[in-house]
N, C-alpha and C positions, 0 to 999 in steps of 0.2 A: 411465916415471916417474910419481910423486906427481902428481897437477894439481889446485889448490887450489878446494874445491868451486863453485860458481854456486850458492846457497842462494835468493839474494836474488830469483834468475829460476825458482824454481820456483814452479809454478803452486800458487794454494793453494786447496783444495779451496771452503774455505768462500766463498770467491769465484765460485763455482763457478751460470752462469748459472741455472743446471735441468732438470729434467727436462717436459717438455709436461706431462704430467699432475704434476698436485705428490702428490707421497703422504709423507708422517710420517718423520721416521730413523729410521732401524738402529740397535738400540742397543747394539752392538759390530762396526760394518761400517760407512765410512764410502761417499758417497756413488760416488764411483768403486775400490772393492774391487765395492761392488754392481752395478755397470757392469760388473765384470771375471767375474762367479762368472752376471751372466744371458747374456755370452758365453759360457762356457765350460758353460751348461747352455741352447745355444739349437741346435737340429738343423743349423740352416747349418753350425756347428763339429762338431758329430759327420760331418757331409756330407765334409768335405773330411779324413774316413780313404781315402773312394774318389774321392778328384779326381789326375789327375794332376801330379808336378812337372814335370818334363823325362820319364823315361824312365815306360813303361808296365807296368804288374804283372809283365807275362811276363819283364823281363829278370829282375828277383831282387826274392828276397823278401826284399833289406835296402837299398831304393833306395831315396830319399824317397821319399814321398807330402808331396802339401800337405800335409796333418796334420802331418807330425814337422818339415818344415819350417816350422810358423809353431810352432810348440814352440823350432826355434832362437833363430828370428828374436828370439823373446822374450827368449829367456836375454841374448840379445845385447844389445837393447835397454831390459833391467833390470840389467843390470850397469852403462851406462851411464851408464844415468837417477842408479846408487845414485855411482856415483864422481864425477857433475859436480853434487851435492845436489837432483836435483830432485826431481818425485814419481814413485815407481816405480810404483806403481798403477795412474798415470793413464797411464805408461808402456805397463806389462807387458797391461791391459787391448785395449791400442790395437793395439801390437802383435799381441794374441789375436784381435784381429778383421779384419788388415788386409788380409786375402783371403780373407774368406766371402763375398764376391759371385765370385769364379771362375768361370766355368762350367766344366762341364764339357771335359775334353781338355788344358788348361795353356791361356798364349798363342795357339795356333792351336786353343782356342773360340773363347776370345772377340774372335778376332778375325775368324771367322768368320759369327758371332754378329752381329757391327756389321757385315762385312760383308752381310749377310741384312736388314739391319736400314735398312742406307744404300736399297735398294733404295726405303723407304717415306720418302725422304727427312726417316729420325729414327737413331737411331745406340746400340748398346750401347755403354758402362761399366760396369767392375766396380765402378768405387767408387760408384758413382753406383746399382746393382744391392745395393750391399753395403747403403747407405740405404736406401731403399725394402725391404729382410730385413728392416732394426732395427728400422724406424718401420712398417708393415705386416702387411709376411708371416709374421712371426715368431706364433702365438697361443697366450700362452703363460696369460693373465692375465687374469683375468676385470676386471677394473679400465679397463683404459687394451688399445691394438691395440698389438702389436707389444713392444718390449722395452722401453721407457720411460726409456732408457737421456739420461744427461744432452747438455747444446749440448755441455763440449768432446768430447765422445765422438763425436756423431756429427757436429763439426765435425771431428776429426781426422777420420778413414774419409774424406768425403773433399777434404779438404784436405795428409793426412798428405805425397800421391807430389805434387802438385804445385800452387799456385797458386792459388785463380779469378779469373777475367775477372767487374768488375764488370759487372752486365747481359747477360751470354750467355746465364745462365739462372734464367728466375724463378724454380724450382724451391730456386736455389743460393741466390740476393742475402739468405736472411734470417741465410746464414754468415759474414758480415762478409768478404765477396771482395775488400775493399777492406784488410786488413791479415793477415799473416803469422799461423799456428796459434802454439797453443805450445810451450816448446822441446822440451817433450817427444813429439809430434807431428813434428817434423821428424824430429825422434832418429829413426823407426821406415825415413821411406827407404832411411834410408844402412845400421840394422844389417839389412836387409832384402837392400841388393845386398851387404854381408862375408856373409852366411847364405848367400845362393843360389851365389852365387861360389864360393865354397870348397866348400861341397854339390855340386856339378855335376862340382867338378876328382876329389871324393871316388868320385862313382860315375861316372864319366865313364872313370877311370882301372879301375877295378873291371870297367866293363864294358870294355876291352879296346880302346879305342877311342884311347888315344895311350901314349907313355913316360915315363916320371919325367923321362929325358936331354929329351926336347924338348918338354916344360916348361920346362925349367929356360932353354935358349936363345930365347924369346918373353918367359918371366919373370922379370927382374931381383932381383927379391926374393928370389922362390922356388928359383933359381939360387945368394944368396949363403947362405938357408936352408938347400936339402943340404949345401951341402960342407961347411959345420957340423954339420948330422945324420952323414952322411957318415962325417967325424971320430970324433963321441961317439962311435957307437951304428954301427961296423963290421961286426961278426957280430950284426947284428941284422934278419932278412928283411925283402928288401927295400919290400913290401908295407906291413909297421910303419913303416920308415924314412922311405914314404913319407907314409901318417896322422898321423909326427912332423912333417913336412915341413906337409902339411894344417891340423893343433895352432898351430906357431907363425905360418903367414898367419894364422890368424885372430885368434890376442892379436896379431902386432903392426896388424890394419886394425883391431879395436876399440882394440887407444890410440891409432892415429891422430884416428878417430870420437873419442871424449871430451881429444884435445890441442888436435886444431885447430878443436873448438868452442870449448872453453874458450879461446884465444886469441882467438878471433872474438869473444865472447860478453863477455869480462872486460869489460870498461867499458860495460856494456850497463845503465843502469838499472834495468829495473825489468821484469814481470811487460809492462808495458804499452808501454814500450819493442821487447822481441825485436815485440811486436803491428805498430809502428810503424816499424821496419826497414826501410830500398829492398827491400833480400836477404834472403829466408832465414842462419840463426847459424849451425847444425847443417850443419858439414863437414869434411871429412878432412883430414889435415894433406895438403903436398904432394907430398910422399913415397908417403905415402897414395895420391891422388888417380895416381900414375900407375903402380903396382901397380894399380887395378882398372881401369885405362884396359887396360892387359898384359892384367890374368885376362880383360878383358871380350872381347876381340880375337883373345883361343883360347882359348875356350870358342867361342866364333860359328861358330870354318875346324873345331874340331879337333871338337867333341861336337854344336852346334847342329844341324850342317850333315855329321853324320855318317851316305849312307845311309839308314840301316836308319831312324832316328829322323824322314827326309825325307818315306822312303817309310807310314812309319803316324801322320804328321801329313796326309797326303794323302788315306790313307783316315778320319780321323775327318771332316775337313772336310767332306769329300762327302759321308761318311752327317750330319752336320747340315744338310747344306744340305738332301741329300732329304728328314729329318725333318721340317725346316720348310718348305719346299713341301706335304706332306705334309697337315702340319698346316691350313698355308693353305687349301687345299681342301677340308680335313674336317676341322671346327672341331667336330665331333661328338664326336670320337675325342678332343680334349680334356677332363680331369678337371672333372668339376661346377664347382667353386672360378673353373677360370681361364673356366670359358663363363659362369661369373656376369660376369665381372669383363670383357667384351664391353659387356657395362650403359654401363658408363664410358671403359671404350679401346677404341683403336682393337684387332683380332684380329689383328698384329701384333705389334703390343706384348705380350696375353696368351700367343701364343708363342713369345714372346724371352725373356719371365720364366719362362714351362714351363717352355724346355731347358736355360735358364741354372743352373734349383735342382736338373737334375739332376745323381750324381755320376758318376760314368765306366758303372757297373754298371745304373744304370737306365738309365740311354740305352742302352744295346747291349740291351738285355732288352725294349726297348721300341722299336727301329726294328727287331729279330727279329719282333719278332711281327706288326708291320705288312708284315714283306718277305713273312710265310708267312700269312700273315691268323689269326691265331688270338689270341686276349682276349689286351689288353695289361696289363701286372702291376699290379701294386696298387700304386695311387698315396701318392706320399709323402707 
């Protein structure tokens, strides 16, 4: 159905709080367009190509990696923003940046790094690491460190998937922890859910982890869609019919996000009222939330808990723990830039940042060099 726009809630680029280091305006790109382009040209963005989404590269050349997943999130988020009349450039930029802080080996890698950091009373969070990337670790410009993104981009990076707690982090207290982020940022986490739930169905089915009949029995909307697709395309190959079902789910969930957000936000006065709202306004409709719950339950049982994936995660987390411990005992094996960082930060933080920035492939090469006592690979 057609959904009236929420143009009055579109975040105006002219009202941006600006960049940490002032820059002259660009002749034909606004600030959010420049943010988007800076993310795309960042090394951290390119490294997503060799970072696990769910399936390691050995399964298939066709399965998602962290970069292709990010592109899918950006497509869904931009579509929702356009339908609602929100700022498409800010939405797309945030979607493209939402995973740049992920370490190697997906969520298992993040959990293991956090486990290692907790030994030192610290922690690891990929959103906070992404903020460090765009503010410090990326070095591309002569005039400033990092990418010098707008305040709204940096705020959205740390708040797109959760609200902040005032006083919980001195580093994040400058990002309006008592307020909600703009509606554009609120779309990202839900677009992310649509992208990974449906993509993991596609990849999991292609990997032979379940049959369409099993999914239909557990996810009501998929069962309804499958029945319609079977009647419409009875002669199509089974795999093609399955993909038609997944495509219908993407469309349905994107529509649910658009309709749910419109219904919740339509009476909100303006951008400042979005910020002051007691809870987030971006949401699915009730039926969309039900479908997402059923999808997640099925994926956890039939895909994420598959023995081959569990075994792979066990190997990679053990390797991360091993490399972390080795570098804590042999800090001389850190690249020069990370050794220099220990002058201002504890060693465990430098080790964590080094590992978090690795691709899967670079991690494996580094780990092998240590195991075989050979020279380490060239630093990133």
